N, C-alpha and C positions, 0 to 999 in steps of 0.2 A: 504493500499498499503506499510506503514511504517513496519507494521508486517512483510509482505512478504518479504521486503528488509531485515530486521533482521534475519528472518528464512533462506533466502539464505545465508547470511554472517556466521552465525553459524555452517551451515550443510555442505555448498559446495563451500563457497567463493562468493562474489557477481557477480564476472564475469566470473564464472565457465561455461564451454560450457556443453550444455544439452546433447551432445553425439547423436550419430545416423549417418547416411550417407543421404544427401540431394539427391533428385531425379536427375536423369541425363537428360540433355537436348537431345532433338531428333527434327530433322528437321521438320518443320511445312510443312503443306499442304493447305495453305490458297489460296482461289481462289481471283484473282484480273482481274477486278475490282470487280466483284460480282459472287456469286452462282445463279445457277437458282432458280426460284421461288419456285419449288417444292421440293427442297433439303434442308436440315437442316444440317450444317457444322458446328462443334463446335471444337474450338481450345483454350486450357488452355495456357494463358500467365504466370500464376503463382499466388498464393495466390488467391485473389477471383476477379482475371482478367480474363475475358474469352472474346474472339471475338466470337460471335454468327453471323453466316451467314444464314439467314432464311428469307423466303419470299422476296427474293431479296433485303433484307437490309443488313447492317454492322453495328453490335451493339456490344458496350463493355459495360462490367459492371465492377465497381469500379477501373479505370485504374490506374496501378501503376509500372511506369518504372525506378524509381529511383533506387540506390544503397542502400539507407537506408530509412526507413520509420520513419522519425523524423524531427522536424523544421530545422534542419542543417544537411548536408551531411558529417560532419567529426565526427559525434557522434551519438549513437541511434543504434536500431537493424538494422544489415545489410543485405543484400540479398545473401542468401545462392545457389540459383538456379537463373541463369540468365534468362532474361524474354524470353519466348518461341517463341515470334514474336519481331523481332528488330522494335524500332518504326518507323523507314523508310522505313519499308516493310509492314506496315498497308495499306489496301485498303482504299478507300473514306468511312469515318466513318458518318452514319446517325443520330444513336442515342447513348447515353451513359445513363446508368442506374446507378445513384450515391446514394448509400443506406445510407450512413451517412457521418460525417467529421473527423473521426479519422485518424490518419497518415497512417496507413498501407492500408485505403482504397480511403482515399481524398489526394492525393499526388500533393504538388505544381508544382513541375516541369512538371509532365505529364498534369495537368489540362491546363497548361499555353502553354504547347507544341501542345496538340490537340486544342486549341482555336486557334492558329496560323496557323496549318496545315490543318485544317479540321473545317473552321470557319462556316460552314452551320450545323455542328452537331446540333442536338436538346437533351439537356440535361434535364432528368427528376430526380427530387431530393424531398425529404421529405421536410417539411415546415423549412424554415429558412436556408437552405443549398444555396439556390438560391444567395443571397447575397454574400456569398462567392466565388461562382463560377464567379460571375459578375465582382468582384472585381479583377479576375485573368484572365479577357478578354473573357469570355464566352458571346456569342451574344443571343442565344436563348435557354431560360430557362423556364422550366413548373415546380412549386411546387405543390406538392400533400400532402393532409392529408391523414391518413389511410382511405382505401376504395374509395379513390378518383381514377378518370379515366382521361386518355388522350388517344386521337387517333391522330396518325400521319400518314397520308396515310393510307396503309394498315394495320397497326399495331396498337393495342389496347394495353395499359400499364395499370395495376391497381396496386396501392400502398396497400402494406398490412402489418398487424402489426409485429413487432418483439419486443423481450425483449432484450433490450441492455441500452445503454447509449450516451452521446456525448460529444463534445468538444476538443478544440485544445490548451487550456491553462488552468491553474489552475482558471482562473477567469470567464470562461464561460460554465462550467458544464451544460448539458441538455438545453442550450440555443436554440438548435435547434433538430428536430425530427430524428428519424432512422427508417428504414424501410426494408421491402422486395418489390421484383416487381414480378408482373405475366405479361408475354408477351404473346400476340397471334399474330401470323402473320404467313402467308403462311399455313395457316391450322394446325400449330402447338401451342402448350401450353407449355411455359418454366417458371418454379417458381425458381427465383433467390432469394433464402432465405435470403441473406444478412448476417449480423452479430446478432448472438442471442444466448440466453440460451433456455432451454425447456420452454414452455408455452401452455397454454390452447387453444390458437386461432389456432393451426395447423390445429384441427379439423375443425374449422369456415372457415378457407381458404381452405381448401379442398372441403367444402360443396358449398361455395359461388363461388369460382373461379376456382376450377377443373373441369373436371378431367385434368391431366397434362400429357404430353409426356416426358418432364425430369424436374428434380428436381435438382437444384445446391445446395449442402448441405454443409454446414460446418462441419468440423469434427476434427479440431485442435485449439490449445491454450486453453487448459481446465486445466492444471494441475499448483499449486494445487487447488483441487475442493472447499476448503473452500472459497476462494477468487472468482473463475471463474465461479462456478457453475450458478449464477443468468444470466451471460452474454455470456457464450459460452457453447455450446454443447460440450460433449464429444462424443465418436464415438458411444456408446450404446445408448446414447441420440438421437443422429443422426438417427440411424436407428428405433427407436422407432417412432421418428417424422415421418419420410418417411412412415412407415406402417400406421401411423393415416391417412396421406394423402391420401394413396392409398386405404385404407378401407372405405374413404368417397365415393366411386364410385368403389363398388365390379364389378369384371372382367375386369378392366382396368390394364394395364401393364407398367406404367412408369418406366423411368431409371434415378437412382439416380448417381449423378456425384460428386465425393467428391471435396472439396474445402477448403481454408482457412488452409492449412498445407505445409510443405514442402519449404517454401521461406524464411519467416522471423521468427528467434526463438524469441517469445514473453513471452514464459512460460515456465516452468520446464521440461515437457515431451521430451524425444529424439524426434529428428526432423522426424526420419523415425517410430515412434511407431504408429501415428494416422491410417495408412492404414493397418496395421496388425491387430489392433484392431477392426476397421469397417469390415474388411473381416470376422473377427470371430464371431462377432456379427451379420452380415448377414447369414452367415452358420447357426448360432443358431436359427434363426427365421425362417429357412427353406425357404429363399427366391431366386428366380432363380438366377443363376449365372450370367447370362448374362445380368441382369438389374443393375448390380454395375459396374460402371466404375471408376477405380483409375487412371487416367492420370498422365503422365510425362510433364513438361513444353516444349511447342511446339508439343504436341501429337494432331492430328486432328482425330476426328470421325466423322462418319454420322450417324443420327437418323432417 
């Protein structure tokens, strides 16, 4: 980290903007209180936060509504694109999938606000993250190790491996687990990849937990590669990971939805570069155009 900071200071200035144009906000089409059981409706709130309305349930992934992803709201990476769904316009939340405890995924204000407004919501998190949720008012928590499963009503959630790290201070590095999740509900299968670098387990996840209808895949926060490669996919790696997942079940046609870009500037690439590169990699791989969704905050699609 110190080397990266020194490099930035020498080449562009420590607080230089990365450049690019953030994605524009559009009006969401969330169904309240719920979508029909047979419909899968997906709304991108921003970064890694989605509202999944599937199987008659309302499910959030890594909820972040704060203006900054940092220990305090007067410093740290600020939000460049507003939340696609205002917090007070959320429908009743049934499940929350919490991939790990970094500030751009585990947001103090959002956790407390959901715990107050949706006290019956069931949070599913990797090992060790539950105590952080409980300390912020969450009542219903299930912690899972990799390959652990949880059934909530008609939904089945499997915790799957990711290659990342955890910690909220310099003194708790890797004290908790990180993960992705596979959700099965309403006859649909959604793989929320979480935060990860490229790893060999993608093939195993595809074989054991696939096939998938939807893959929520991170594509941003990758530059410079010499420090980010172990923990964040770049767009080309994201496409390769998707192909690995798809090839585990030949003949299937999953949709990849890009995430982890366009909301917070965490690294050095321009904020609008990830979707350009992922589209080029997608085309180069000869994948069907309709199976790649690059959404904008607030955009709602049905699969």
